[in-house]
C-alpha positions as CSV (number, residue, x, y, z in Angstrom):
1,M,189.0,132.2,278.7
2,K,190.1,135.9,278.1
3,R,192.6,135.8,280.5
4,V,194.4,132.7,279.3
5,V,194.3,134.2,275.6
6,W,195.9,137.5,276.9
7,A,198.5,135.8,279.2
8,L,199.5,133.5,276.1
9,L,199.9,136.8,273.7
10,G,201.7,138.5,276.5
11,M,204.2,135.4,276.7
12,V,204.7,135.3,273.0
13,L,205.3,139.2,272.5
14,L,207.8,139.1,275.5
15,S,209.7,136.0,274.4
16,G,209.7,137.1,270.7
17,W,211.5,140.4,272.0
18,A,213.9,138.5,274.3
19,V,215.1,136.2,271.5
20,A,215.6,139.2,269.2
21,D,217.5,140.8,272.0
22,M,219.9,137.8,272.8
23,P,223.2,137.5,271.1
24,P,223.5,134.8,268.6
25,G,223.6,131.2,270.2
26,Y,222.5,132.5,273.6
27,K,221.9,129.6,275.9
28,L,221.3,129.4,279.7
29,V,223.0,126.6,281.7
30,L,221.0,125.7,284.7
31,Q,222.3,123.6,287.6
32,T,220.3,122.0,290.3
33,E,220.6,119.6,293.2
34,N,219.1,116.4,294.5
35,F,216.2,117.8,296.3
36,P,213.1,115.5,295.8
37,P,210.3,115.7,294.8
38,Y,211.3,119.1,293.4
39,N,214.5,117.9,291.5
40,F,216.2,114.6,291.8
41,A,218.3,111.9,289.8
42,T,216.1,109.0,288.7
43,N,218.9,106.8,289.9
44,G,219.1,108.1,293.1
45,G,222.7,109.7,292.7
46,N,223.9,113.2,293.0
47,Y,224.7,113.8,289.4
48,A,222.5,113.5,286.2
49,K,221.9,115.0,283.1
50,E,218.4,116.5,282.0
51,S,217.6,113.0,280.5
52,D,218.1,111.5,283.8
53,A,216.5,114.2,286.0
54,D,213.1,114.6,287.3
55,G,210.8,116.3,289.7
56,I,208.4,119.2,290.1
57,S,210.8,122.1,289.3
58,I,212.4,120.2,286.5
59,R,209.3,119.8,284.7
60,I,208.1,123.3,285.5
61,V,211.5,124.7,284.3
62,Q,211.5,122.6,281.2
63,E,208.1,124.0,280.2
64,I,208.9,127.5,281.1
65,F,211.7,127.4,278.3
66,K,209.7,125.4,276.0
67,R,207.1,128.2,275.9
68,S,209.6,130.9,275.7
69,G,211.7,129.5,273.1
70,I,214.9,130.1,274.8
71,D,217.9,127.5,274.7
72,Y,219.1,126.0,277.8
73,S,220.6,123.0,279.5
74,I,219.9,121.2,282.8
75,T,222.4,119.3,285.0
76,L,221.9,118.2,288.6
77,K,225.1,118.3,290.5
78,F,226.6,118.4,294.1
79,P,227.4,119.9,296.4
80,W,224.8,122.9,296.4
81,D,227.5,125.5,297.5
82,R,229.3,125.1,294.0
83,I,226.3,125.3,291.9
84,Y,224.7,128.4,293.9
85,N,228.2,130.1,293.6
86,K,228.6,129.2,289.8
87,A,225.2,130.8,289.1
88,K,225.8,134.0,291.3
89,D,229.5,134.7,289.8
90,K,229.3,133.5,286.0
91,S,227.3,135.1,283.5
92,G,224.8,132.9,281.5
93,Y,224.4,130.6,284.5
94,G,221.3,129.8,286.7
95,V,220.3,127.7,289.7
96,F,217.0,126.1,291.2
97,S,215.1,125.4,293.4
98,M,216.2,128.1,295.6
99,V,214.4,130.1,298.3
100,R,214.2,133.9,297.6
101,N,215.2,135.8,300.8
102,D,216.7,139.0,301.7
103,E,220.3,137.8,301.7
104,R,220.0,136.7,298.4
105,E,217.6,139.4,296.8
106,A,220.3,141.4,295.0
107,L,222.4,138.7,294.0
108,F,220.4,137.1,291.2
109,K,217.5,137.9,288.8
110,W,214.4,135.9,289.5
111,V,211.9,133.8,288.0
112,G,209.0,132.5,290.1
113,P,207.6,131.3,292.3
114,L,207.8,127.8,291.0
115,A,206.4,125.8,293.6
116,P,205.4,126.2,297.4
117,D,207.7,124.8,300.2
118,E,207.0,123.9,303.9
119,W,209.8,124.1,306.4
120,V,209.4,121.4,309.3
121,F,211.2,119.6,312.1
122,F,211.1,115.8,312.0
123,A,211.7,113.7,314.9
124,R,211.9,110.0,315.7
125,E,208.4,108.3,316.0
126,D,209.2,107.3,319.8
127,S,210.5,110.6,320.4
128,E,208.5,112.4,323.2
129,I,209.7,115.9,321.8
130,Q,206.7,118.4,321.5
131,L,207.2,121.9,319.9
132,T,204.5,124.7,319.6
133,A,206.9,127.3,318.4
134,L,210.3,127.4,316.6
135,Q,212.1,128.6,319.8
136,G,211.4,125.4,321.4
137,A,213.9,123.8,319.3
138,K,216.9,125.4,320.9
139,N,216.6,122.7,323.7
140,Y,217.6,120.2,320.9
141,T,220.2,119.0,318.7
142,V,218.7,120.0,315.0
143,G,220.3,118.6,312.0
144,G,220.3,120.7,308.7
145,Y,222.8,121.0,305.6
146,K,225.6,123.4,304.7
147,G,224.4,126.3,302.5
148,D,220.7,125.7,302.8
149,A,218.6,128.5,303.2
150,L,216.6,126.7,305.8
151,T,219.7,126.1,307.9
152,E,220.9,129.7,307.5
153,Y,217.4,130.8,308.8
154,L,217.6,128.6,311.8
155,Q,221.1,129.9,312.5
156,G,219.8,133.6,312.0
157,E,217.1,132.7,314.9
158,G,219.8,131.7,317.4
159,L,219.6,127.7,316.9
160,Q,222.7,125.6,316.8
161,V,222.5,123.5,313.9
162,E,224.7,120.6,312.8
163,A,225.2,121.3,309.1
164,A,225.7,117.8,306.9
165,A,227.5,117.9,303.7
166,A,223.9,116.8,302.1
167,D,220.4,116.6,303.2
168,H,219.8,112.9,302.9
169,L,222.5,112.1,305.7
170,N,220.3,113.8,308.2
171,A,217.4,110.9,307.9
172,K,220.2,108.3,308.8
173,K,221.5,110.5,311.8
174,L,217.8,110.9,313.0
175,Q,217.6,107.4,313.1
176,D,220.6,106.6,314.8
177,G,219.8,109.3,317.5
178,K,222.8,111.6,316.5
179,I,220.3,114.4,316.1
180,D,217.1,115.0,318.1
181,L,215.4,117.1,315.1
182,W,215.9,117.1,311.5
183,A,214.9,120.5,309.9
184,A,213.9,119.8,306.3
185,N,211.3,120.6,303.7
186,S,208.1,118.5,304.3
187,F,207.9,116.8,301.0
188,S,211.6,116.2,300.5
189,G,212.2,114.9,303.8
190,L,209.8,112.2,303.5
191,F,211.1,111.4,300.1
192,L,214.7,111.2,301.1
193,A,214.1,109.3,304.2
194,N,212.3,106.6,302.0
195,Q,215.1,106.5,299.7
196,Q,217.8,105.9,302.9
197,G,215.4,103.1,304.0
198,V,214.6,105.3,307.0
199,T,211.3,104.8,308.8
200,G,209.6,105.6,312.0
201,I,209.9,109.6,311.7
202,K,207.3,112.1,312.2
203,Q,206.5,115.8,311.8
204,V,206.5,117.7,315.1
205,L,206.3,121.3,313.8
206,T,205.7,123.2,310.6
207,F,207.6,126.6,311.3
208,D,207.7,128.5,307.8
209,K,206.0,128.3,304.5
210,V,208.1,129.7,301.5
211,D,208.3,129.6,297.7
212,L,211.0,128.2,295.5
213,Y,212.5,130.2,292.6
214,L,214.7,130.0,289.5
215,G,217.6,132.2,290.4
216,L,219.6,133.8,287.1
217,N,222.8,135.3,287.2
218,K,222.6,139.2,287.5
219,E,224.0,139.7,283.9
220,T,221.0,137.9,282.4
221,P,219.4,140.1,279.8
222,D,216.2,141.6,281.3
223,G,214.3,140.4,278.1
224,V,215.2,137.0,278.8
225,V,214.2,137.1,282.4
226,N,210.8,138.8,281.4
227,A,210.1,136.1,278.7
228,L,210.8,133.4,281.4
229,Q,208.4,135.1,283.7
230,A,205.9,135.5,281.4
231,A,205.9,131.8,280.5
232,L,205.6,130.8,284.0
233,D,202.7,133.3,284.6
234,S,200.8,131.6,281.5
235,M,201.3,128.1,283.2
236,R,200.0,129.3,286.2
237,E,196.8,131.1,284.3
238,D,196.2,127.6,282.1
239,G,196.3,125.4,285.0
240,M,199.6,123.6,283.9
241,L,201.4,124.9,287.1
242,E,198.8,123.2,289.4
243,T,198.8,120.1,287.5
244,I,202.6,119.6,287.5
245,I,202.7,120.2,291.2
246,T,199.8,118.2,292.5
247,G,201.0,115.2,290.2
248,Y,204.1,114.8,292.3
249,L,202.5,115.3,295.7
250,K,199.5,112.9,295.3
């Protein structure tokens, strides 16, 4: 109980300092993509305002900003490259859910981790492919999507990846035999396949476990970043973070 009290007190103090330190009318513009179950449009499309968006990270980010008292907006848009570069290049912008890796580390200020992420290969249910290590996938046609950290990671490991414009396209490509393996998040892959009416796929290898973050433009005031992080830490301490995550993964 004491840990919870101190975490909440720290959040209040930091958020109060951040608000006092911010310019009048300060507001963060947050953008995300269709990446269920972390963030998705409730109508299944690739554009949504906050009222029509849902998911693990959406709920977590909403609670972070509620606790910190910082004004914000959330829009779900497509493609990923565009919203990623907007947050990287324009003050007052942020993007989520994003893997924090060495290439991106110095490009953003970070709040997280928001939620865990497993990277896996899916194959067709009737496939005889068996993998025990990542390098075994070099013998097969792998599908990923453009601008995704997972795709970039595999390319850095020497794999040839056919990068689609959006990840949901890979579900159909796998079903139709246009790719042998689909490199995806374990949760979002199954969710997207279901959205596309694709069945009969199986997970053949889990090759990495990473965390997802909120990335903020480098010009974001440190007080704002600290207040947001303190709010997230308080959610972890009082159990709200776990409650949100498990609620979507049941």
